[in-house]
N, C-alpha and C positions, 0 to 999 in steps of 0.2 A: 599575952593578949587573951582576955578573953572569947569561947566563942562566938558569943552575942557579936563582938566589935570585927572579929574577923567575919561573920556575914553581914554585918552594913556598909563595910569598906569592901566587900564583892558585890553588894547588893548594888550598891552606887557605881563599881566603877562598870557594869555591867546592865548597867539600866534594869534591874532587874530582870532580865531579859531570858536570860534560865528560866526561871524562874516559870512564864507567860506560856499560856495556853497554845499560842502559834507556833513560840517554839518546837514545844513537842512535834505540831505537825510538820514542820518542815524536817525536820529531821526525820520524822517516819514515813510521811507521804510517799504513794504510788507514783511514778513519772506521772500519767495524766492528769492526777492528783493536784502534783504540785507545779503543772501546768497550767490550770484552769486557776490557781490560786494567782499565778501569776501573771493574768493577763488585765484583769483590771487595775490593776499597778502602774503601766500604759499612761493611764490615764494621770493619774498622781505624777508619773516623770512628766508628761506633756504639760501638766500646771506649775507645775514650780520653778519654770521660767517666768510665769506672769507670778507668781508670787513673788519672787525678786524686781520686776518690774516694779509691781505695786510698793516695797519699800524705796526702790532709788526717789519715788516720786515723792518721799516724804522726809525725803534727808536733803538738809540744809544747804550745806556744804559741798563744791567739788572736791574735796581732797577725801571727804569721808564716803560721799560717793561715790568716786571712780571705784574704791574696796569691791563692792557689789555690782559693777558694771563688771569689773573685770568676772565676779563668778559668772554675772552675767554670758558674758561671752565667752567662757568657760562650757555651761550650757551647751552655747549652740555651738561646741565645736571648734570653736576659736578660728571661727569661718568657714569653718569646710563642713559640708550637709551630710556628708558621710559620718562626721562626728561628732552632730550631734547627738545627746543624751538621747533623744528619741530613738535615733537609729540605731543606736550601741544598743537601747533594751529592746528595739526589732529583733538586732541578729538574738539580741539572748532568748530570745522568746521562740524563733526559728530554730536555733542549736538546741532547743527543748522539745520540739516537734508540732510548732506550732500552724496551726492551715491559712492563717493570715487572716481569721477574724474575732471578731475583735467580742466582748459582753463584759457589762459594769457590774461592777459591787455598790449598790447601797451606800454603803456606809463609807466607802472611797468616795462617792458623787457628791452626798454632804458634808463630810469632809474636804472636800476642795472649793462646795460652795462656799462653805462656814466660813474658808481662808478666805476666799475671794471678796466676801463681803462683811467680816467684820472687820471696825473701823479701833486702830491702836493705832500707841504714838510711834515711832524710827523707833525707838527702843528697844518698847516691848513688840514690836514686828520683827525686829533681827533677832530676838531675847529668842522669838518662836522657833525662826525660820533656822537659827544655830542646835535646839534644843533640836528640830527635825534631824537634823546632819549627827549628831551627837548620835541620839539613838538609832538612824539607819547606819552606824559603823558596827555596833558587834551583832548586827540582822545582818547584815553582808559580808561578815563571816560565816556564819553560818547557812544564807545560801551556797556560797562558792563552797564547803566542806558537802555541802549536801549535793551540790553539781556533781562532784567528784564520782557519785554514788547511781548516777544514771546514764545512759545512755544517749551519749549525745546528737545530732543530727550536725554531719559538718559539709561543707560548700564546696 
């Protein structure tokens, strides 16, 4: 295989993630910088179930809707408040030394507002949300690797 073809395959599989400046930041940031960068993402975690609920409202059949309802239920800890994704994200922030104060990032806030207010077909919206999940997989790997280098606070 040619170098270009190998690069294209790798870039596709990794969503070009390793080429992104945020990837470099996540790998090189100190604990305080890293924590500060993660706090605004709480609002994205909090909004994602609303995205799913919006998608659910656009799906015609019960069978298809059930697949997304199951995802929404999982976002809500399968009914256990301690396992809500928002609760686990707060636990993650706390382990990094979070003091419980929130701050927003205008780009995260704008993105949430745009996703909630843009009207798409059920298929297009489902594809968009699947893209978010797909893009987050390599990001979460980078986060997990960097967290190993930090001094976590335990309860």
